[in-house]
N, C-alpha and C positions, 0 to 999 in steps of 0.2 A: 711281069711280073710274076703270076702263077706258075708260070714255064720255069721259071728260075726258082721259086720254091719246089715245085716238083722233081727236077733235077739235084737239088739240094738232099731233098728226100729221098731220094733214089741212090744219091752215091751215100747218104750214111744207111741206107738202107745193104748194099754192096757190102762196105764195111764189116757188117755183121753179120753178113753169111761167108763174109772173108774167114774172119775169127773163130765160125764154127767149123770151116773148112781145115784151117792150120792149127787149132787145137790138139796137141800131142794127145795120144790114148792112153798113156801109161802116165805115173806120176815121173816129176823129175826132180832130181837130188842133185843142188850144185854146189857149183864155188868160183869165185871169180879169180882168174888165175891171169899171172902177169910175167911172160917168161923174160921181158923187158928187167924186172925188177931183179932178179935174183944175183946173189952174188957168186955161185959158181955152176956149174953143168950141175945138172941132175933131174931134167926132164923126164926119163924115163924111171928115175925113181920114185918122183911126183904121182907120177901115172900109176906105179903099181899099187902106191898108197891109197891112191882116189879110188882104183877099183879095188882092194882090201875094203874100202869105207862105203861103198854102194856109189860113190857120184858116179853119175850117168851124164852130166852136162856141166862144160862150162861156159863161161864168159870171157871175151878177150877183147883187147886192140882199143877199146874208148877210152885209154886214160894217156896216152902216148903217140901223138901226133907228131911233136919231134923227132921222136925213134921212127916212123914211118916216113915219114919227109922232110930229113935231116936240115935241107936247103929248099929254097924254091923250085918247084918240078923237077927234084932229083927224089926217087922213091927205092925205099928197102923193104920190103916185105918178108925178110926173111923169119923173123920172128913168128910172125904170122904164119910164114908156110910152114915150119917145121913144127908147131903146135897143131896146127889143124891135120898134118901129116901122121904126128903122132896119136893123136886123140882118134883119130879116125881109126889107125891099125888096132886100137884097142877098143875101140865099140862105144866110145864117148860121145856125147854128140857136144856141139859148138853153137853159141852165138855170137855173131860178131857188131860189138857197139861201133858207131860211126865216133870218130876222135877229134870231137871237136869243141868238147867243154874245157880243153888246155889248152892255151894259142901257143905257138912256138916263139924260140929268141926271133930266128930272123922273120915272121910276121910284123912282131912290135917294132922291130928296128927300121923295118923296113915303113911300116903305117903304124906309126904311132896313133893314129885316130882309131886303134881299134879296141885300145881301151876304153872304157865305158867313163863317159863324164857323169856322175853321180853327184846329189845333194852334198857331198861334202869332198867333191874336186874330182880331178881324175886318177882313175885307179892306176895303179904300179904294178907294174910286172911282177909275177912269181906266184901269187896264188891262183888256183883255178877260178874258171868262171868271173872273169876282169875283165869280159869283153864287150861290145854295145853291140845285141843278137842283131840289130839292122843296119851296122856298117856295112858299105857296101864294099870296100876291102876284103873284113872279114868272112863275108857270105859268098865272095868269088875265088877266097883261098880255100872256105871249108866246101864248097860245091866239088872243087876238083881236086883236093883230097879224098872227099867220098865216092867219087867217080874213079876215081884211079884205083883206090883198094876193092870196091866193089866190079870192076872189070876184071880184076886179077883174080879173086876168088870165088867168084859167083858160080863157078860150076864145080864147086869143091863138095863132095858129098856128104861132109862132115856137119857141114852149117845147119842148121834147124831153122833158122832166125837169125832177125835185125833188130837188135837195139839203137834208136835214134837217139842221139847225143845222151844225156845225163844230169838226171834232177833238174833239167831247164827251168830256168824263171828268166825274168828279163833283168837280173841282179840291179836294180834303182836307175835304169840309164836313163839320162835325162838331160843329155847335151844339146846344144844347139839343135843338130839336124832332126833329133828326135822332137823337140818340142815343134817343128817345122810339121813334120810328121802329127803331132797332138793337134796342131792347129786347121790341117787340111779335115784330120778325122771331122771334128769340131762343125766345119764349115759343111760339109757333107751330112751330120746329125742334125743340125739344127737352120742351116740352112740361111740364117742373116743374126747378124751380132744381137738386134734386139730381143728376137726367142730367145738367146742364151743368157744376155743378161736378165730376161723375167725368170726362166727356168733357177737361176743359180743363185739370183739375188745380189746382183753384184753392186748395187746399185750402194751397200754398204761398205762405211770407210771408203768411199771411192775407188770402190775395184772397179767400177765401171766399166768397160771394153766398147768403145764407143767405134772403131772401124779395125778390122782383121789384120792391119799393119801392127797396131797397138796392143796386139796379144802378150801379155809377161810371159816371162819364164816360173812355171809352175814349181819350182824350190821353193818359193819363199812365201806360196800362196797360203794365207789364213783360214780361205772360203773353203769348206768341207766339201762342199758342192762341186766346185771344181777338182780339187787334191783326189777326192772320191772317183771321179770322171776318169782323170789321170790314170790311177790305179789301174781303172777298166780298162782303159786302153791300153796300159803295160801288159795284162793279162793276155788283149787278144797280140800284142806283139808275138809272146810266148806261144799260142795257139796258131797261129799263122806260120811261124819258124818251125814248130813241130810236125805241120801239115806240108811246109815247103821240102824238107829232110824225106818226111816219110814217103812224097810223090818222087823222090830220087832213086829212093831204095827203091820202090816198086816197081821202076824201070828195068831194073837187074833182078830180082826175086824172081825164086822158080814160085808157080801156085800152091806147094805144098808149105811152104816157107811163110814166116809169119814177120810182121812190123809191130814192135813194142815201146815200150819208155817205162822207164822207173822214174818214176814221181814220187817226192817227199811231200812228212808231212811240216806243219808248223814245227817249230823246235824250243822244247825247254831243256836244253841238255840231252834229250831224247825224243822220238816221235811224239806228238803231242796233241795235235789237232788240224780244222780244216786248214789246209794251205791260204795264206793269204794271198802269193803273188801269180797264185794259176789257177785259170778257171778248170778244171780238173774233167768234168764232165764234155765242155766244149773243144778243149784238148785232145781228149781220148776217142773223140771221133776218127780222126785219121788213121787210128792205131786197129789192128786185128783184135789186138790182147793188150787191156790194160795190166800195168806191170805196176809194183808197192815197193819201195824201199821201209823199213818197218825196224825199229831201234827202242829198245825200250831196257827198263830199268831189271834186275833178277835180283838174287840173291834171297833176303828177307823182303823185299819191294817188288818181287814177280806176282804180277798180279793177272796178267795175260788181257788188260784193257787194251793197250794199244794191240797189241797183236790184232785182237776183235776188231778195234778201229779203223785200224789202218785195209783189214781184208773187205769190213763192209762198206768201205769206201771206194776199194778196187771192183768189188762185185759191181757197185751199183754204179759205177763209171760206164760200163756197158750192158745196163738191163739186166743182172741178175747172171754174167755170163763168166765162167771161171776166170781166174787171175792167174799170176805169177808174181810170188815175194822175189824179188831181182835182188834184194839185198837184204841180211839181216847179222846179227851179229851170230858168230859161236864164242868167241872170248871176247873180244871189243875191248871198250876199256877196263883199266885195271878191276874197275869198282862193278863189271858186268860179266867177271868170269862166274860161271853159272856153277852152282852148287851140284852135286850128283843128282839125276835125273831129271834135272831143270831142261837142259837141251833137248831131250826127249819130250819131254813134256810140250814146249815150245815149237819144235816141227810138227808136231800131232795140232798143235793148236790152229796155226795157219790153215792145215787142211780144214780143218772143223767150222772153216767160215767159209770155204770154196778156193783155195790156194789149188795150183795143179803143179806146181812148182815150188819150193825152197832151197833158197841159193844163198850162201854165204859168202858176206864180203869180209874176209878174202880167204882165198886158200892157207898163205903163208905169212906170217910176220916180217914188216919192212924194217930194214938195216939202218936206213936213215929217212932223216927229212921229218917234215910234219906229223905224220901218222906212224911214227915209229912205235907209240904206246897204244896204238890200236890192234891187236892183236886179232890174228886171223885164226883159223882152224888149227893149225901147226903153229906152235911157238919160234922161235927166232934161232933157237937149234935144230928145227925140222923133225924133229923125234916124234913118236907115237907120245901123247900124253891124255890126263885122261877125260879132257872135251871131243879128243879124236877117237879115243877109244866108244864114248857114248856113240859119237856120230855113226861107229860102224854097225851099232845095235838098230839105228834109224833106217841107214840106206838098207840091211836086211829085211825090214818091216816094210818100208815102201816097197822094195821089190816082190815081196810075196803078195802084199794086200793090194797092192795098185788094181788089180779090178776092181775091187770093193769099195776102194776109198778115193777113185781119182773122178773129174766130173760130178763133184756134189751139187745138188742144187735146193735151193731154200725157197721157200712159202712162207713169206714174212707179213704180219698183217699191221705191225707197227711200223710208221717210219719216222725219222726225224729229218724236218726240211731245215736245210743250212741256205745261207746264200752269201756269195764272195762280196756283192755291192752291202747287203746290211752289216757284214761284218769291217769293211772298210769304214763304215760310215759311223760303225758303233765306237771303232777304235780313233776316229780321230776326235773323236769328245772325251777323251779319260780325262784331260786337263780341267775340262768343264764339269766334270761329277765327282772329281776328289776320289776317285779309284785307281788303283793301280792293275785290276782283273780287266783283262781282254775279251774280246767274243768268244774265245775259244772257251775262256774260265768257263764260261755259262755254257755252252754249249757241253764240254766235258762234266760240268755238275748234273746234266739230266743223262745222257751217254753211262756215265760210270754206273750211275744209281739203277737203270737198266738191265745193264749188264750182270750188275751183282744181282740182280733179282733173276734172272733166266730168261727174260724176255730180250727175244733175237729183233734186230732192227734191219731195213734197210736206209741207206741214205737218200734223198731226193732233196734238188736244187730246183727254182723257177722254174728251170727248163725242161722238169721232169713232166711229160703229157699225161700216162694213165695212173690214175688214184684209185681206181675201183680197187685193187685188189685190198687195200689196205682199212683199217677201222679204227685204226687210231694214228695222229699224226701230230706230233709233239714240235713245237715251234719256240725256239730259244731267240731272244732277242732281234725279231725281224724289224731291225729297226728303221730300215729304208725298204720298202716296196712298192711296186706300182699298184694301181686300185686293181687291176684286172687279178693280181694275187692274191690280195685278200677276198674281194668277193668270189675267188675260186674255192677260196677255204671257206667261206661263208655257206657257200653252195653243198660243200663237202658233209658240214655240219646239217645244214638245213635236211638232206639226203639221209642221213643216218649217222656219218661219224663222229666222231668225238676228236676236239682239238684242244691241244692244252698250249695254253701260253703263256711265256714267261713277260714279268716286266722288260719295257722300252720295245715293246714290238708295237708295228701300225704307226709310230710316234711321226714319220717323214715319207715322203712321196719317194719316187726312184732317184729324184736329183737331190734328193738328202734337204727337201724344201722342209718343215714343218709343218702339218696340217691343221687348218683352221677348224678344222670339224673336232667336235667333243672325243675326246681321248679314252681310250683306243680306236684313235680313226677308223673308219670304215669297218671297223667286225664290234662295234660296241653294241649294235643291235643283237648280232649272233651271243656276243658274251653276257649279255644284261646288265651291264656296268657302266661307268664312267667318272672321270677324274678333271680335275686343271690342274692339281696340286700334288707335288712330290717334294719329298726331304729324305734327309740322309736319319736313321734309325740310331739315338741316343737313350737308353737305358728304355728301348721297347723289346718287347717281346708279342709270342701270340698267346690267344685265348680261343677258345672253341665252345658252341655249345651244342658241338654236330658230333664231332671227332672228339675223343680221348688223347689227352696230349701229356705225353713223359716230359722231362727236363729237357731232353735230346731232342725234341718237336720246336721249343718254343722260342729257340734262339734264330735273330734274324740278324743281315748285317748289310752294308754299303749302299743299299739302296731298299724306300720304302715309296710305292704312291696311295695316294689319300683316295681309296675306290670310294664311291657313292652306288649302290645296286638299284637297278632299274626295275628289271625282274628277275635277276640273280638270288639265287640262293648261297646265305654267305655259309663257307668252311669254317675259315676263322678271322678274327679281327685284330688289331692291334689292341695289346694290352700298356695302356700310358693314361695318365691324365687327362691330357689334349685328344691326341689320338685316336686314344680308344671309340668315339664314335665311328672311324672310317672301318671297312670292310677291307681286309690284304688278301684274302682268296676266295673265291667265289664258282661257281657251276650254274649252269642256264641252259635250260633245255631249249633248243631252238628248232623247230619243225622235228625231225625224230629222230636228233641227235643232239649230244652236249657238248658243251665249251667251256672249258674251264682256263680260269686269268689268274695267274699267279704276281700279285702287283710287288712282291719282296724278294729278296734275295735268302731263301729259307736254308735250314740247315740239311746235312744229307738225310737225316732222320724224316724230316718233316714231308723231304722230296718222295723220298719213297713212301711215305702214307698217302700220299697224294697220288701217286703214278700207280699204286695197289688200287685205290679205289676206281682209278679211270679204267685199268686194266681188266678187274670185274667188272664194272658196268658193261664193258666192251664184249662180256663174253670171253675174254681172251686167257681167262685164270685156267692154268693148264697143268698136267703133272710137273713140268720143268720147275713151275712155282712152288712146288713141295720142297723143293731144295734152293740154298741160295749161299752167297759166297761163303766160305773157298771152293764149294762146289760147282762149279761153273760145267753147263748144258750145252751141247751147242748139236743141232739137230739138221739131218735134211735127207731126200732120197739119192740114192748112189744110181750108177747107170745100169744097174741089174734092176731098178725097180724099187730094192728093198730100201726099209726107215734104217737111217744110220743115228745115232746116239753115242757123241761123245763126253765122257762126263771127267772130270778135270778136277783134282784135287792142288788146290793151290794153297796150300799150306803144307810146313814144315813136322807137321803130327797128322799122323793117319786117320781118316773120314770113313766113317760106316754111315749106312744109308740103308732103306727099304727098296729093294728094286722096285720101282715104279710102273713098268711096263709089263704087259703080260707074260712074254717070253723073250728072251733073246740070248745070243750067243757071243762071248767078249772075243774077239777077230785076234785080238793080241795072244789070247792064253787057251782058247776053246772051251774055257768054260760055259756052262748054260746057266742061263738063271730064268729062274719063276719069279711071278709077283710077287712081293714082300719078303724075298730072300733077304737074307742078311748080306751085302756087299761093302768088304772092307779094301778101300782102296788107301795103299800106301804114300806116305809124304812126297809131293811132285810128283805123281802117277798119274794115271789114265788107265779105263777099259774103255773101246769101243764096242758099243753094242749094235749088233743087227738083228734087229727085231725079226720074230717067226721063229720055225723048227730048225 
């Protein structure tokens, strides 16, 4: 067993080293390009316009399996060849995507079982990502097309790397074969049905499983322990599938080429939060470089929050390594067409989180089918437009400033701990606590406030080993967690760290069994508080004898735990004729550190007040906190050893600030700033300050 863990650790280290070796040494600015979709011949014209815009990389091939293999075993790589050759001649690099996320018609005709069976029934042909990623017929066909494509292109000098699949998930696959695999998974994990029944409390409503042969389908389960375990199993399917594809690609790729994947986020009409269906940290282990797709509101709703969140997640997937933005919008949906300067602001915002590539989906707008109104960098007429013209300025600056901007490194002292297991468990009980909010709503409530305070964060999950670099860990809704994780958090506080817990943390174990200890279970001593009852707030607000509260600070919503301090200091109580005797927010000295417990859903202004207190007590209140949204500061050290500060104005009005650093130069304009000198930033604009003379 020790040998197995050693080999797994060695494999992970190898992937990390490969990522360092294959990371491009200059900024990449690109588009997805689909020659197959073009209504008429214009490859050379497109390349000329790309060159004019500073585009130096394109991603191709990941969407058109039916074009490269029009019938089983019949291959046509002519579109790929002509684009590879033309791009190479023009000096534009190429990323090849494996074309497996949209299955061809002939495969479904021959093997209808490749279409996933989900809780809603079997998928129909037409949409992408409708297949069962465990289906043997799908896997056989996918491996064949990957190998044939890579055998054909592997020696082409234009290719710098490969993308495996596209925004991969398990797509809710839950058919009989997947159910059989889940039973095998449970046998391996629990060994016998008695252990399984006890772990998941299956005596409830006669859900007990007395033999493995009686194991029911998960589609109808009412047991959150079982459904959460099935969701974890489905996430593992994704991890295994991507590792399988990456292994095939590694047989063909050159040592200098990378393997990546374009992970996406939870979706609310735009990229919103932690992806429920993928364990990004596990899945990224098979990759050299993490990739991310980030789509976000623009116009008056542009804040940069989603750009920062997606970047922080992608950077954290590989322990702080730089990452690729493999998809983001140029124009996108009609409501996303950017105001002047916004495309530019967005592009540099990606770099400020540590991106080494910004790539638009996609180059041209599509003239038919479902994504007709998701516009590319070019509109349907293929002519220059204001967004394209602005991209030209970005390309020039990326090229000019690449040595100063590539490979930005962060040294953050604040982390947010997220958990797929807690997320699944929390969301399973939305009916039970009367709220429409999900785990990501609580996560975003804290991420957004920290972002607007200019407190940069890393994201960590239960697998993250090294916490010693952090001084503050924020823990939103850690509903389900193993004892070892909670004990690790206790030790972090005891050794001098500060943990901020929200309501609904530590409530159940890793199997979503509610703990029988006093709540918040296992962390109650560190938090110095306990509770046994909770309710919905009706005509309840906050009061405090410690903090000065404004009218904006006092409201609460959705949930309230009736806290009784043991050793904790009360920061705020409930203002109510009955619940007024209970604490709402507490803080406790434990060992050398502090634990803050927030027992209710606070307003943004109150959340900010609490986090301000935490950041100040942790000694992390710095220059950047002199500014706040719409002035956003993102910092790091570049590859030349210089400290960089991106200062963004996310507002339609110009903003003026006193230059907060000793001395620096704006890399975009060459202006030199000295401390306290007034600096004016135009609407939707930025400065990039390199500290020093």
